[in-house]
C-alpha positions as CSV (number, residue, x, y, z in Angstrom):
1,M,-78.4,-62.5,14.8
2,L,-75.4,-60.2,15.1
3,K,-73.0,-63.0,14.2
4,D,-74.7,-63.2,10.8
5,V,-73.8,-59.6,9.9
6,T,-70.9,-59.7,7.4
7,I,-70.6,-56.0,6.6
8,G,-67.0,-54.9,6.3
9,Q,-65.5,-58.4,6.3
10,Y,-62.8,-59.5,3.9
11,F,-62.5,-63.1,2.7
12,P,-59.0,-63.8,1.4
13,G,-58.8,-65.7,-1.9
14,N,-57.2,-66.0,-5.3
15,S,-60.2,-65.8,-7.5
16,L,-60.5,-63.7,-10.6
17,I,-62.5,-61.1,-8.7
18,H,-59.9,-61.0,-5.9
19,R,-57.1,-60.3,-8.4
20,L,-58.9,-57.3,-10.1
21,D,-57.4,-53.9,-9.4
22,P,-59.4,-52.3,-6.6
23,R,-59.8,-49.0,-8.5
24,F,-61.5,-50.9,-11.3
25,K,-63.6,-52.7,-8.8
26,I,-64.9,-49.5,-7.3
27,I,-65.7,-48.1,-10.8
28,I,-67.4,-51.4,-11.8
29,T,-69.5,-51.3,-8.6
30,M,-70.6,-47.7,-9.5
31,I,-71.6,-48.8,-13.0
32,Y,-73.4,-51.9,-11.5
33,I,-75.5,-49.6,-9.3
34,L,-76.5,-47.5,-12.3
35,M,-77.3,-50.8,-14.1
36,L,-79.8,-51.8,-11.4
37,F,-81.6,-48.5,-11.6
38,T,-81.6,-48.1,-15.3
39,G,-85.1,-49.4,-16.0
40,S,-88.2,-50.8,-14.3
41,S,-88.8,-53.8,-16.5
42,V,-88.3,-57.5,-15.6
43,A,-85.8,-58.0,-18.5
44,C,-83.7,-55.1,-17.2
45,L,-83.5,-56.6,-13.7
46,A,-82.8,-60.0,-15.3
47,V,-79.7,-58.5,-16.9
48,G,-78.5,-57.2,-13.5
49,A,-79.3,-60.5,-11.8
50,A,-77.3,-62.4,-14.4
51,Y,-74.3,-60.1,-14.0
52,T,-74.5,-60.5,-10.2
53,M,-74.6,-64.3,-10.4
54,I,-71.7,-64.4,-12.8
55,A,-69.6,-62.2,-10.5
56,V,-70.6,-64.2,-7.4
57,F,-69.6,-67.5,-9.2
58,L,-66.2,-66.0,-10.2
59,S,-65.5,-64.8,-6.7
60,H,-65.7,-68.3,-5.2
61,I,-67.5,-66.9,-2.2
62,P,-70.3,-69.1,-0.9
63,L,-73.8,-67.8,-1.4
64,K,-74.6,-68.2,2.3
65,M,-72.2,-65.3,3.0
66,F,-74.3,-63.1,0.7
67,W,-77.5,-64.4,2.4
68,K,-76.0,-63.3,5.7
69,S,-75.5,-59.7,4.4
70,V,-79.2,-59.6,3.2
71,K,-80.8,-61.4,6.1
72,P,-80.6,-58.5,8.7
73,L,-82.5,-56.2,6.2
74,L,-85.3,-58.6,5.4
75,P,-87.8,-57.2,8.0
76,F,-87.3,-53.6,6.7
77,L,-87.7,-54.9,3.1
78,F,-90.9,-56.7,3.9
79,I,-92.4,-53.7,5.8
80,T,-91.5,-51.3,2.9
81,A,-93.0,-53.8,0.4
82,L,-96.2,-54.1,2.4
83,L,-96.6,-50.3,2.6
84,N,-96.1,-50.1,-1.2
85,I,-98.7,-52.8,-1.8
86,L,-101.2,-51.0,0.4
87,L,-100.6,-47.4,-0.5
88,V,-99.7,-47.4,-4.2
89,D,-102.7,-47.2,-6.5
90,G,-102.8,-48.0,-10.2
91,G,-103.3,-50.8,-12.7
92,D,-105.6,-53.8,-12.2
93,V,-107.2,-54.3,-8.8
94,Y,-106.4,-57.7,-7.3
95,F,-108.1,-57.3,-4.0
96,K,-110.4,-54.7,-2.4
97,W,-111.9,-54.7,1.1
98,K,-113.1,-51.4,2.6
99,F,-110.1,-49.1,2.6
100,I,-107.6,-51.9,1.7
101,K,-106.9,-52.2,-2.0
102,I,-104.1,-54.2,-3.7
103,T,-103.3,-53.2,-7.2
104,S,-100.9,-54.5,-9.9
105,E,-98.9,-51.3,-9.8
106,G,-98.3,-51.7,-6.0
107,V,-97.3,-55.3,-6.3
108,N,-94.9,-54.6,-9.2
109,I,-93.2,-51.7,-7.4
110,S,-92.8,-53.9,-4.2
111,I,-91.3,-56.8,-6.2
112,F,-88.9,-54.6,-8.1
113,M,-87.9,-52.8,-4.9
114,I,-87.0,-56.0,-3.1
115,I,-85.1,-57.4,-6.0
116,R,-83.1,-54.2,-6.6
117,I,-82.1,-53.8,-3.0
118,V,-81.1,-57.5,-2.7
119,L,-79.0,-57.3,-5.8
120,L,-77.5,-54.0,-4.6
121,I,-76.5,-55.5,-1.3
122,M,-75.0,-58.5,-3.0
123,G,-73.0,-56.4,-5.5
124,S,-71.7,-53.9,-2.9
125,S,-70.9,-56.8,-0.5
126,L,-68.8,-58.4,-3.2
127,L,-66.5,-55.3,-3.2
128,T,-65.7,-55.6,0.5
129,Y,-65.6,-59.4,0.5
130,T,-62.9,-59.5,-2.2
131,T,-60.9,-56.4,-1.3
132,S,-58.8,-55.9,1.8
133,P,-59.4,-52.6,3.8
134,I,-55.8,-51.4,3.2
135,T,-56.1,-52.0,-0.6
136,L,-59.5,-50.4,-0.6
137,T,-58.1,-47.3,1.1
138,D,-55.4,-47.0,-1.5
139,A,-57.9,-47.3,-4.3
140,I,-60.2,-44.7,-2.9
141,E,-57.3,-42.3,-2.4
142,R,-56.1,-42.8,-6.0
143,L,-59.5,-42.3,-7.5
144,L,-60.0,-39.1,-5.4
145,S,-56.4,-37.8,-6.0
146,P,-57.5,-35.1,-8.5
147,L,-59.3,-33.4,-5.6
148,R,-55.9,-32.6,-4.0
149,L,-55.7,-29.7,-6.4
150,L,-58.6,-28.2,-4.5
151,K,-56.8,-28.8,-1.2
152,F,-59.2,-31.6,-0.3
153,P,-57.9,-34.0,2.4
154,V,-58.1,-37.1,0.2
155,H,-55.9,-39.4,2.2
156,E,-57.6,-38.5,5.5
157,L,-61.0,-39.2,4.1
158,A,-59.9,-42.5,2.6
159,M,-58.3,-43.5,5.9
160,M,-61.5,-42.6,7.9
161,M,-63.7,-44.6,5.5
162,S,-61.3,-47.6,5.7
163,I,-61.1,-47.5,9.5
164,A,-64.9,-47.2,9.9
165,L,-65.5,-50.1,7.5
166,R,-62.8,-52.2,9.3
167,F,-64.3,-51.7,12.7
168,V,-67.8,-52.7,11.8
169,P,-67.2,-56.4,12.5
170,T,-65.3,-55.5,15.7
171,L,-68.2,-53.4,17.0
172,I,-70.7,-56.2,16.1
173,E,-68.6,-58.7,18.0
174,E,-68.3,-56.3,21.0
175,T,-72.1,-55.8,21.0
176,D,-72.7,-59.5,21.0
177,K,-70.3,-59.9,24.0
178,I,-72.1,-57.1,25.9
179,M,-75.5,-58.6,25.2
180,S,-74.4,-62.0,26.5
181,A,-72.9,-60.4,29.6
182,Q,-76.2,-58.5,30.3
183,K,-78.3,-61.5,29.7
184,A,-76.2,-63.4,32.3
185,R,-77.0,-60.6,34.7
186,G,-80.7,-61.1,34.1
187,A,-81.4,-58.3,31.6
188,E,-84.5,-59.1,29.5
189,I,-83.3,-58.1,26.0
190,D,-85.1,-60.7,23.9
191,S,-88.2,-61.0,26.1
192,G,-90.7,-58.8,27.9
193,S,-92.7,-55.8,26.7
194,F,-91.4,-53.4,24.0
195,M,-90.8,-50.7,26.6
196,T,-88.9,-53.1,28.9
197,R,-86.6,-54.2,26.1
198,A,-86.1,-50.6,25.0
199,K,-85.0,-49.6,28.5
200,N,-82.7,-52.6,28.8
201,M,-81.0,-51.5,25.5
202,I,-79.4,-48.7,27.5
203,S,-77.4,-51.3,29.4
204,I,-75.9,-52.3,26.0
205,L,-75.5,-48.9,24.4
206,V,-73.6,-47.2,27.2
207,P,-70.9,-49.9,27.5
208,L,-70.7,-50.0,23.7
209,F,-70.1,-46.3,23.4
210,I,-67.5,-46.4,26.2
211,S,-65.7,-49.3,24.5
212,S,-65.8,-47.5,21.1
213,F,-64.3,-44.3,22.5
214,R,-61.6,-46.4,24.3
215,R,-60.8,-48.2,21.0
216,A,-60.6,-44.9,19.1
217,D,-58.2,-43.5,21.7
218,E,-56.0,-46.6,21.6
219,L,-56.0,-46.4,17.8
220,A,-55.0,-42.8,17.8
221,T,-52.2,-43.4,20.3
222,A,-50.9,-46.3,18.3
223,M,-50.9,-44.2,15.1
224,E,-49.0,-41.4,16.9
225,C,-46.5,-43.9,18.3
226,R,-45.8,-45.0,14.7
227,C,-45.2,-41.4,13.6
228,Y,-48.3,-41.3,11.4
229,N,-48.7,-37.8,9.9
230,G,-51.2,-38.2,7.1
231,G,-50.5,-38.8,3.5
232,E,-47.6,-36.3,3.2
233,G,-44.5,-38.3,1.9
234,R,-46.2,-41.6,2.6
235,T,-45.2,-44.7,0.6
236,R,-47.0,-47.9,0.0
237,L,-45.9,-51.5,0.3
238,R,-47.9,-52.7,-2.7
239,Q,-48.3,-50.5,-5.8
240,L,-51.6,-50.7,-7.7
241,K,-51.1,-51.7,-11.3
242,A,-53.8,-52.2,-13.8
243,S,-53.7,-55.1,-16.2
244,A,-55.6,-56.4,-19.2
245,R,-58.1,-58.4,-17.1
246,D,-59.1,-55.2,-15.4
247,V,-59.9,-53.5,-18.7
248,I,-61.7,-56.6,-19.9
249,A,-63.8,-56.7,-16.7
250,L,-64.7,-53.0,-17.2
251,I,-65.7,-53.5,-20.8
252,I,-67.8,-56.5,-19.9
253,T,-69.6,-54.4,-17.2
254,L,-70.2,-51.6,-19.7
255,L,-71.6,-54.2,-22.2
256,F,-74.0,-55.4,-19.6
257,Y,-75.0,-51.8,-18.8
258,A,-75.6,-51.1,-22.4
259,A,-77.7,-54.3,-22.7
260,A,-79.8,-53.2,-19.7
261,I,-80.4,-49.8,-21.3
262,A,-81.3,-51.5,-24.7
263,V,-83.6,-54.0,-23.0
264,S,-85.3,-51.2,-21.0
265,I,-85.9,-49.1,-24.2
266,V,-87.3,-52.1,-26.2
267,F,-89.6,-53.2,-23.3
268,N,-91.0,-49.7,-22.9
269,R,-91.8,-49.5,-26.6
270,L,-93.5,-52.9,-26.6
271,M,-95.6,-51.9,-23.6
272,K,-96.9,-48.8,-25.5
């Protein structure tokens, strides 16, 4: 299960999405998130889904990688959807038995919620899949550079975000190794009662925290040995340069966003 988690991983490539300026990719991702939450109609989500599929196709990243990013959250999605179906009241009644009542409003909200979150995960995963952590750090720092006028530690913040994102796959791999080692020692992690498994999780969390602190200390020592002193006077190996394709990608995203707004307005008028 842990091996299927792909959060924070970068897949090198030479696709059109890989070649986009990371600053534009971050802005496009923000617009994409707004697009998904613009309206609550089927047509509006269809626009967002179409945009997502086009971006996935252009990235040349297999769909199974996006499925791996969605798969760990499926239990939470289904539980939330079930609660919405049972608790939301309104519209036509599909089923009623004692205190259980399933209505059209609850079903619609559950379906829209699942689709939105799945598309949101796919779109945000595409950003990290096609952008290296170092490039992503530079892009975040450039976008937040106006905050330097307010004495805000922009470089330190961008560095912390990049390191945290980079070490997610490492911590997942470390957790998988610890779980395998504890299972070899007879720990019942996947079997037994709920309380037994909860108690046995302590044998995983304690070594994981110790390993995390050790890695953080080693990273800090390595950065000090390389005379790292923050963003003051720091240069970059690769300079970020925007091109025509970045502007075109941003314009296309804005057109999709405008289409989602227009479709949502038209759909709401037709429903009245």
